[in-house]
N, C-alpha and C positions, 0 to 999 in steps of 0.2 A: 573064104578068109576066116581064120579062127580068131577067137578072143585073145589067144596068146599073141597073135600078130598085132592086134589093136593095142594091147598093153605095151608091147615092145616098141611099136612106132610112137605111141603117145609118150613113153618114157623119155624119148630122145627129142621131143618136140619143144622148141624154145619159143618164148613170147607169151603174150597175154591177150585177152579179149581186146584191150586197147590197141595192141599192135595191129590187129585186123582192122579195127575201125579207122585207125590212122591211115591205112592203105586204101580202104574201099569207101570210106565216108560213113556217115551215120544216118543215111536216109532210112526212115521208118515208114512203111506202108501200113496204114491202119484204117479202122472203121469203128463206128459206134455199135454197141450191143443192140440198140433198138433198130438198126438198119435191117432191111430185108436181106435174105440170103441171095436173092437175085442181084441186089445192089452190090453185095460183096463179090460175087462171081464176076460181075461186069467190071468192078474196080481191079480185081486180080488180072483180068484180061487187059485192061487199059495200062496197068503198071507192069505187065509181063512178069508176074510173080505167081507162085503157087500157094501163097498163104498171106494173111493179113493179121496183124495184131489187133485185138479188140481193146480199145482204150476208153477208160472212164475216169474223168477228173485227172488226166495226165498219167495215170497209172495203168499198166497192162493187167487186164482181168481175164484174158483168154486169147486163143488163136483160132482162126477159122482157115481151113485149108481145102484144097480141091478134094482131098481124101474125105474130109468131113462132109462135104457136099455130096460126094458119090455114095457114101455109106449111110448118111443120116437124112438125106432128102430123096435122092433118086431111088435107092433100094427100098425105102420105106413108103414110097408113093406120095410124098409130101409135095406141096406146091411152093416153089422157091420164092414167089412174090408174096406169099402170105406167111411164110416161116421167118421168124426173127433170128438174127445172128446169135443172140443169147441162148436160143433153144438148142443150137447144135455145136456151139464153139467148144473147143477143148480147154479145160481149165483144171487146175491152176496153171499159170504160165511157168515154164521152167526158165529160171533166170540165173545170171551170173553178174558179178561186179566187173568193172573195167580191169581191175587188177587180177582177175582170175587167170591162172596159168592155162595155156592152151591144152596142156595135158589133161587138166581137169575138165575143160570144155569137151574134149574128145571122149572122155569117160562118160560124161553126162549124156551126150547124144547117143552113145552106144548103149548104155545101160537103160536109159529112160525111153529109148526108141523114138526120139524126136528129131526133127530136121532143122529146127530153128531155136536159138537161145536168145532171149531178150537180155540185153546188157542194161542193167538198172543201176542208177546212182541216185541216192537220196530219194528213193521211192518213185523215180521217174525213168522211163525208158529213154536211153540215150543212143541206142543202136541195136543192131541185130548181128549175131554170128551164126552162120549156117554151116551145116555139115560140109557143104561145098567149099566154103571159106577155109575150113580146117584142113580139108584134103589138099587144097591149093598150097597152104602153108607147109604141109608135109612134103609135097612134091618139090617146092622151091628149096626147102632146106636140104632135101636129099640131093638135088641137083648141085647145090653148093658143095656138099660133101664130096660128090663124085668129081667135080672140078678140082677141088683141093687135092684129092688123092691122085687124080690124073697128073696134075702139075708136079706133085711130089715124086711120082714114079717115072715120069717121062722127061722131067727136067734134067739139066746137066748135073752130073755127079759132083758133089762138093768135095773136092779133095785134090 
């Protein structure tokens, strides 16, 4: 898939980060920076997610993912029960506002090579938009376009 395709698909993408949150809800899976990496991995398993936002004082300060665990703990021979989340989390958090257009969200996940965007309002995280959420929005919008075109070309001729 080329960058041209991403730009083309994103250019036609309607909606905002709020649109996605309204559909999926605003559940945020998070952990403190002082927790152990072991606790973070256990929580990811419990919540069935691949990443947790690291929250301090209500504000997102980082993200810890399965990828961080694999690269920064396992491959470096560290002990997950002794290593703190703060030591391996990815920071800063890439964030958007609820009013951010999905086209901009798509560009951010593509250019910044991240899978999760924190949706932040007044300095507090209010939800998460993932690359999967954006892809589902593209697919839903393309399905609507196909339905519309199908109805236009297969419907009765107006005349």
